[in-house]
Backbone as CSV, one residue per row, in Angstrom:
resi,resn,N_x,N_y,N_z,CA_x,CA_y,CA_z,C_x,C_y,C_z
1,MET,0.842,-1.174,0.000,0.000,0.000,0.000,0.889,1.240,0.000
2,ILE,0.516,2.202,-0.812,1.252,3.457,-0.841,0.433,4.520,-0.093
3,LYS,1.081,5.653,0.206,0.443,6.675,1.025,-0.891,7.140,0.437
4,SER,-0.964,7.330,-0.865,-2.223,7.798,-1.474,-3.343,6.774,-1.289
5,GLU,-3.008,5.480,-1.311,-4.022,4.440,-1.062,-4.486,4.483,0.387
6,LEU,-3.565,4.714,1.316,-3.916,4.836,2.725,-4.882,6.003,2.920
7,ILE,-4.565,7.136,2.315,-5.419,8.321,2.413,-6.798,8.018,1.829
8,GLN,-6.838,7.345,0.696,-8.106,7.004,0.056,-8.945,6.098,0.943
9,ARG,-8.322,5.092,1.558,-9.065,4.159,2.422,-9.606,4.863,3.661
10,ILE,-8.789,5.734,4.256,-9.253,6.477,5.429,-10.402,7.390,5.032
11,SER,-10.304,8.052,3.889,-11.378,8.925,3.401,-12.661,8.130,3.166
12,ALA,-12.534,6.957,2.561,-13.710,6.126,2.276,-14.376,5.653,3.569
13,ALA,-13.567,5.363,4.589,-14.108,4.888,5.860,-14.673,6.028,6.712
14,ASN,-14.353,7.262,6.336,-14.794,8.434,7.091,-15.368,9.484,6.139
15,PRO,-16.542,9.207,5.548,-17.087,10.112,4.536,-17.422,11.514,5.073
16,HIS,-17.484,11.653,6.384,-17.764,12.966,6.973,-16.540,13.884,6.954
17,LEU,-15.364,13.337,6.611,-14.143,14.138,6.529,-13.829,14.465,5.070
18,TYR,-13.329,15.655,4.842,-12.881,16.022,3.506,-11.592,15.278,3.177
19,HIS,-11.462,14.870,1.925,-10.274,14.149,1.469,-9.008,14.956,1.760
20,ARG,-9.060,16.272,1.503,-7.877,17.113,1.724,-7.490,17.158,3.206
21,ASP,-8.492,17.068,4.108,-8.193,17.061,5.539,-7.542,15.741,5.952
22,VAL,-8.025,14.630,5.404,-7.419,13.327,5.682,-5.973,13.319,5.191
23,GLU,-5.756,13.853,3.993,-4.407,13.918,3.442,-3.492,14.745,4.352
24,ARG,-3.995,15.872,4.826,-3.218,16.733,5.721,-2.885,16.006,7.027
25,ILE,-3.866,15.296,7.588,-3.658,14.556,8.841,-2.589,13.482,8.666
26,VAL,-2.697,12.702,7.594,-1.715,11.643,7.339,-0.319,12.243,7.170
27,ASN,-0.217,13.331,6.421,1.090,13.973,6.228,1.659,14.498,7.535
28,VAL,0.824,15.076,8.387,1.290,15.588,9.681,1.793,14.436,10.555
29,ILE,1.070,13.322,10.562,1.504,12.164,11.361,2.870,11.683,10.885
30,PHE,3.031,11.502,9.580,4.321,11.044,9.055,5.427,12.053,9.330
31,ASP,5.121,13.341,9.164,6.121,14.373,9.439,6.545,14.357,10.907
32,GLU,5.603,14.154,11.808,5.927,14.108,13.238,6.811,12.903,13.558
33,ILE,6.535,11.774,12.936,7.367,10.580,13.146,8.780,10.858,12.650
34,VAL,8.903,11.420,11.458,10.222,11.728,10.889,10.960,12.744,11.765
35,ASP,10.261,13.794,12.204,10.898,14.806,13.051,11.392,14.205,14.368
36,ALA,10.591,13.333,14.973,10.987,12.696,16.228,12.230,11.833,16.023
37,LEU,12.262,11.071,14.941,13.428,10.231,14.658,14.658,11.090,14.393
38,ALA,14.474,12.208,13.692,15.605,13.102,13.405,16.182,13.686,14.697
39,ARG,15.343,13.845,15.728,15.819,14.324,17.034,16.464,13.203,17.843
40,GLY,16.336,11.974,17.346,16.886,10.830,18.078,15.884,10.193,19.018
41,ASP,14.617,10.609,18.933,13.575,10.048,19.794,13.089,8.713,19.247
42,ARG,12.491,7.935,20.117,11.858,6.671,19.757,10.380,6.952,19.582
43,VAL,9.763,6.368,18.553,8.332,6.539,18.318,7.669,5.182,18.484
44,GLU,6.812,5.077,19.490,6.149,3.801,19.756,4.658,3.937,19.508
45,LEU,4.135,3.053,18.678,2.701,2.980,18.414,2.252,1.642,18.992
46,ARG,1.689,1.676,20.187,1.335,0.450,20.917,0.536,-0.517,20.050
47,GLY,0.940,-1.766,20.079,0.266,-2.801,19.315,0.735,-2.877,17.870
48,PHE,1.352,-1.806,17.374,1.829,-1.781,15.990,3.327,-1.994,15.943
49,GLY,4.075,-1.125,16.635,5.523,-1.276,16.646,6.211,0.001,17.068
50,ALA,7.534,-0.030,17.000,8.332,1.116,17.428,9.377,1.441,16.379
51,PHE,9.512,2.730,16.113,10.533,3.239,15.201,11.676,3.796,16.042
52,THR,12.896,3.433,15.683,14.083,3.979,16.333,15.104,4.283,15.249
53,VAL,16.194,4.918,15.668,17.291,5.207,14.749,18.511,4.441,15.233
54,LYS,19.153,3.721,14.333,20.373,2.988,14.676,21.571,3.666,14.024
55,HIS,22.655,3.699,14.766,23.896,4.302,14.282,24.744,3.218,13.633
56,ARG,25.169,3.470,12.432,26.105,2.572,11.736,27.443,3.300,11.672
57,PRO,28.438,2.825,12.399,29.737,3.510,12.394,30.429,3.411,11.033
58,ALA,31.383,4.303,10.822,32.176,4.263,9.590,32.889,2.910,9.519
59,ARG,33.080,2.427,8.313,33.738,1.127,8.145,34.392,1.083,6.776
60,GLU,35.104,0.015,6.552,35.707,-0.193,5.237,34.881,-1.224,4.495
61,GLY,34.339,-0.821,3.352,33.583,-1.743,2.514,34.433,-2.204,1.347
62,ARG,33.814,-2.906,0.444,34.524,-3.386,-0.737,33.697,-3.088,-1.978
63,ASN,34.381,-2.668,-3.039,33.736,-2.501,-4.332,33.453,-3.910,-4.850
64,PRO,32.179,-4.253,-5.117,31.862,-5.624,-5.523,32.491,-6.040,-6.849
65,ARG,32.779,-5.094,-7.741,33.379,-5.446,-9.034,34.867,-5.691,-8.924
66,THR,35.542,-4.788,-8.202,37.008,-4.857,-8.187,37.570,-5.469,-6.915
67,GLY,36.756,-5.496,-5.860,37.254,-6.007,-4.585,38.083,-4.980,-3.836
68,GLU,38.252,-3.790,-4.422,39.046,-2.740,-3.781,38.345,-2.242,-2.520
69,PRO,39.119,-1.932,-1.472,38.511,-1.357,-0.268,37.944,0.037,-0.559
70,VAL,36.800,0.318,0.044,36.128,1.606,-0.141,35.699,2.100,1.237
71,PRO,36.030,3.344,1.584,35.569,3.851,2.882,34.057,4.121,2.844
72,VAL,33.356,3.663,3.875,31.921,3.903,4.005,31.735,4.797,5.219
73,GLU,31.136,5.966,5.013,30.957,6.918,6.107,29.937,6.411,7.114
74,GLU,30.015,6.953,8.339,29.009,6.604,9.329,27.651,7.119,8.863
75,LYS,26.605,6.465,9.341,25.265,6.916,8.983,24.281,6.467,10.049
76,PHE,23.129,7.095,10.004,22.031,6.746,10.889,20.914,6.194,10.018
77,VAL,20.354,5.055,10.431,19.321,4.414,9.626,18.078,4.168,10.480
78,PRO,16.886,4.330,9.888,15.664,4.046,10.632,15.517,2.541,10.833
79,PHE,14.924,2.176,11.965,14.717,0.770,12.294,13.306,0.629,12.841
80,PHE,12.600,-0.414,12.416,11.235,-0.661,12.885,11.166,-2.032,13.515
81,LYS,10.637,-2.080,14.720,10.427,-3.365,15.405,8.933,-3.532,15.613
82,THR,8.374,-4.625,15.106,6.939,-4.847,15.221,6.530,-5.061,16.667
83,GLY,5.303,-4.652,16.980,4.727,-4.888,18.293,4.147,-6.283,18.366
84,LYS,3.892,-6.734,19.583,3.376,-8.083,19.796,2.023,-8.287,19.110
85,GLU,1.138,-7.314,19.216,-0.194,-7.445,18.611,-0.098,-7.608,17.092
86,LEU,0.769,-6.843,16.449,0.948,-6.963,14.998,1.519,-8.332,14.643
87,ARG,2.548,-8.770,15.372,3.125,-10.100,15.115,2.079,-11.195,15.287
88,ASP,1.259,-11.068,16.345,0.221,-12.083,16.585,-0.799,-12.120,15.447
89,ARG,-1.173,-10.940,14.930,-2.152,-10.896,13.832,-1.576,-11.471,12.547
90,LEU,-0.268,-11.321,12.350,0.369,-11.843,11.142,0.610,-13.344,11.223
91,ASN,0.603,-13.884,12.429,0.932,-15.294,12.620,-0.218,-16.092,13.225
92,VAL,-1.432,-15.807,12.759,-2.593,-16.548,13.221,-2.484,-17.961,12.676
93,PRO,-2.592,-18.976,13.560,-2.502,-20.370,13.062,-3.628,-20.658,12.081
94,LYS,-3.282,-21.353,10.993,-4.284,-21.725,9.993,-5.111,-22.890,10.528
95,LYS,-6.418,-22.854,10.208,-7.280,-23.936,10.656,-7.030,-25.176,9.804
96,LYS,-7.144,-26.336,10.428,-6.921,-27.584,9.695,-8.013,-27.764,8.644
97,GLY,-7.611,-28.296,7.501,-8.552,-28.546,6.424,-8.687,-27.377,5.468
98,HIS,-7.929,-26.298,5.694,-7.998,-25.135,4.793,-6.701,-24.935,4.074
């Protein structure tokens, strides 16, 4: 699902809201998550999961074609860990005979 599909589904489920307002709300939520991560904060959505930022220190990589060493700068990468409720919903045991 892409962001525009999410906005469309929320709009369809909430016909009393204007589409442009739903779009604005979704964008504000995503912007707040990004801003919190940029500050180094953890964002936890209970039952869904938690977003954090992991630090990857500088290291020496390799050029896959030549095998030559290549310096790789340090970087910060987003990390998502699923919540228990989400994991449980994704791993519902299948009923026998289906």
